[in-house]
N, C-alpha and C positions, 0 to 999 in steps of 0.2 A: 829586503825582498817584498814585504807586505806592501811597501810604497809603490811598487810596480803595478801599472794599470792592467797589464796582461795577466799578472799573477792574480790580481783581485778578480778579473773576468773569469779565469779558468777555476778559481776557488769557488766562486759563486755558482758557476755551471755544475761543478761537482756536487754541491750542496743541493741543488734542486733537481739534478738529473735523474737519480733513482726514484724520485718522488713523481716526476713528471712522465718519464718513459716507461711504457709497458713492456715487461719481459715475459714472453710466453712461457707457461708453466702448466704442464698437463692437468693437475688437479684443479687449478683455478679455472682452466678452460672447461673442465667437466661442469663446474658450478655454473658458469656463464651459459653453456649449451642447455643445461637444465632449466635456467631461468627464461631463456629465449623460447624453449618448449612451452613453458608455463605461459608466457606472454601469448604465444600462438593459440593455446587452448582457451584462453579467456577473452580473446577478441570478439567483439560484437555480442558479449554476454552481459553488459551493464544491465542492472535492474533485476538480474536473477541471481540466486545463490551462487557464490564463488568459494572456491578453496583458496588457500593462501600458500605461501612458502615460508620456511624458516631456515636460517643459517647461523650457526654458532662456531666461533673460531677464538683462539687465544688473542689477547691484546698484541697489537703490532704484528699480526700474522699475515695481513694483507687483505682483510675483508673489505675495508672501505675502498681500496684500490680496485679490487674486483668488481664492486658495484659501479665505480666510475667507469671502468673499462666496459661493462655492460651497457651503460648509457651511451658511451661513444660508439659502441658497435650497432646499436639500435638506430642512432642517428645516421650512421654510415649506410644501413639498410635503406633508410628513407631516401637518401641521396641517390643510391644506386637505382632505385625504383623511379627516379624522376620526380619525387615529392619534394615540396618545400620544407625547409628546416622547421622543426617544431621544438622550441625550448622547453615545453611543458610535456614532452613525450614520456620522460622518467622524472618523477619528482623524488628527491631524497631529503628527508627530514631526520635531524639528529635529536634524539630525545635527551633530556637532562633529569637529574635527580629529583627535582621538585616540579616537574611538569604536571599541570592540571590538565583535566579534559579540555577546557576552553583554550588553554595555552597550546595545547597540541593542535586543536583545530586552527588556531590563528597562525601557527607556524606553517601549516600547510597552506593556508590562504596567502600568507606572505610570499611563499615560493611560487604561488600561482599569480603573483602580482595583482592581487585584489587590493584596490586603493582603500577599501574599508575594512581591512583585515583586523584593525585594532578597534573597530566600532563596539560600543557597549550594547551588546545584544545577547541573548540566551545562546547557550551551547547548541540547542536544537536549530536555531536559525543558522548558526555557522555551519552545522552539518548539512543542512539542505543547500547552503551556498556552495559547499565543497562538491556536492553531487552535481550541481548545475555547472560548476566550472569544469569538472572532470569531462563531462560530455561536450561542452562548447570548445574546450581547448585540446581535446584528443589526448588526455592523459592515459598512457597504457600501463604504467606500473607506479605505485606508491611504495617507496622503500623507507621503512622506519629503522634508523640505525641506532645503535647502543640501547636496545631494548631491555637489557639487563637492568636498566635504571627503574624499570617498572616492578622490580622485586619488592619495593617498599610495600609494607602493609598499610600504608596511608590510604585514606578513603580516596584521595584524588588518583592515585595510581590505579586502584581498582576500578575506578570510573572509566579510565582510559582503556584498560584491558576489556571491560565490558563493551565499550563502543567499537573496539577493534573487531569483536565478534559480530556486532551489528553491521559494520562496514561490509563484512563478508556476506552476512545473511541477506542483507538488502542489495548486494551487488553494486555497492557504490563505486568501488575501484579495486582492481587487482592489487594485492598487498603482499609485500615481502618484509619479514621481520628478521633483523640482523643484530647480532650481539656477541659479546665475548664469552669466555667460558662460564661466567656466572649465569648467563642466559639459559643454560641448560636446566638449571634449577628452576628458574622462572617458568619455563615451558612445563616442567614436571608438575609444579604447583597449580598451574592454570591449565588443567587437562582439557576443559572443554574448548579453550582457545587452540590448544595444541592439536586437538583433533580436526580442526578446521584448516590445518596448515600442511597437510600431506606428509610425505616421507621427509624426515629431517635431512638437511643438506649439511654436511660437515667437512671442513678442510683440515683434516688431522695432520699433525706434523710428520715429516718424512722420518724414517728410521733406517739409515743406510747400514747400520750393523745387523739389522734383522733381515732385509731383503735386498737383493742385487738390483731389483727395479727402482727402490727408493734411493739406493746409492747412485744409480745412473741419473735419475732426476736431479738429485742434489748437486752432483757434479755439473750436469747440464746447466743449471741455473747459475751456479757460481762462475762457470765459463762464460755465459752470456753477460754476466755483470762486468767481468773483466774485459770482454770485447767491447762492450758499450763505453767504458771509460776511455777506450783507445779511439774507437771510430768517432766519438763525440769531440775528441780534441782535448779532453782533460789531460791525457798523458800521451806520450809517444811510444810507450812500451807497455806490455802486459804486466800485471802485478803478481802472477803466479798463483791466483786463487784456487786454481785446481791441482795445485801440488799436494801430495798426500798429507804432509804435515799441516798445511794450511786448511785443507778441507776438514780435517779432524777438529782443528781449532774453531773453525767457523760453525761447525755442527754443535760444539759444546756451547758456544755463546748464543746460538740461535735455537737450540733444542729442536733443530729441524724445520723451523718455520722460515720460509724463504722471505717473507715480508721483513723479518728481523735481519737476515743477512743484508738485504738491500738497505735497510736503515743504518746499520753499523758501518758497512763499507762506504756508503754515501758520505757519512760524517768523516770517516777516516780519510777518504780521498780529498775532501775539502781541506782537512788539516794538512795532509801531506803536500798539497799544492802550495798551501800558505807558508810552509817552512822550506820550500824550495826542492823538495823530493821529486824524482822523476816517475814514480809509482808508489802505490799503497805498500807500506812495509809493516811488519808485525808491530813495530813501535807505535804506529798510528792506530792500529786495531786494538793494541793493549791499552792505549789512552782512552779510547772510546769505551771499551768494556768497563774499565775502572770508573770512569767519570759519568757513564750513562747506563749501560746494561746491567751492572750490578745494582745500581740505585733503583732500576726499574723492576728489580726482582727476578730477572731472567736466570741469573745464576749467582753463585756466592764467591767464586774466585776467578782469577784472570788466566785463561790457558795461554795467552799470547806472551806472557812474561815467563813461562816455563819452557825449558829446553825440550824439543821433541824426544821421545823415547828412542 
């Protein structure tokens, strides 16, 4: 079966599908709408003090996908208004654990296609260059992802944090800081920066056992995933992801984070196609849970290997 070209195509499609396709989810929509409002509030205010925004989510909860969807929607707005595409409208930079102030600036300039981004000049020169590029290229948002990496007490991380405050105080560019659950502590420690970031945005996990609203949202999302696997041509039939027992198990493996649902089901769907199955089955989800989700620290046992009560 793996030697069949059609099987390989569908397996590859399944592996990418839930990473590439956006599934509408009300809590993520609320985050996007809030950041679109922030963009509106900060337009034409460069050079004057700006507020920023912050978002904290658990790992694999869907934060990066939400930021990419925001970028796509802002591009679609430009197109609808008859404006030419602007690849620099939203700049997303991912921070790492050892990022210095200069490296942060260079990463921003690299995203702005500055051919001299790696030039041996002072951080101050790079900062001024960013301000110039932002104005000339029409940058509307700078999104710094994985901001929890700045929790380090190293001098370099502190410098980056200080300059982020200066970015806002000088009105260099509207700034959104995004991180995982550890970023909450980062914002607590860096109170002066947090004060410049307005009301915290949080994408909390759904708790279907607590509220009917969360139960409805979780079922809607799982149903949309199931539908997408069929409409995309991965499978010819639904996988029953909204069956009661399946929902309970998906809730346990994801802890209510829909991004984790998409990740687990996407891997399981690819495996199911590869072994010749006509839909995702508990066997595939059990395999992904044991080989991926447990190792990622999402849970400690496999609900898909247990018989439903």
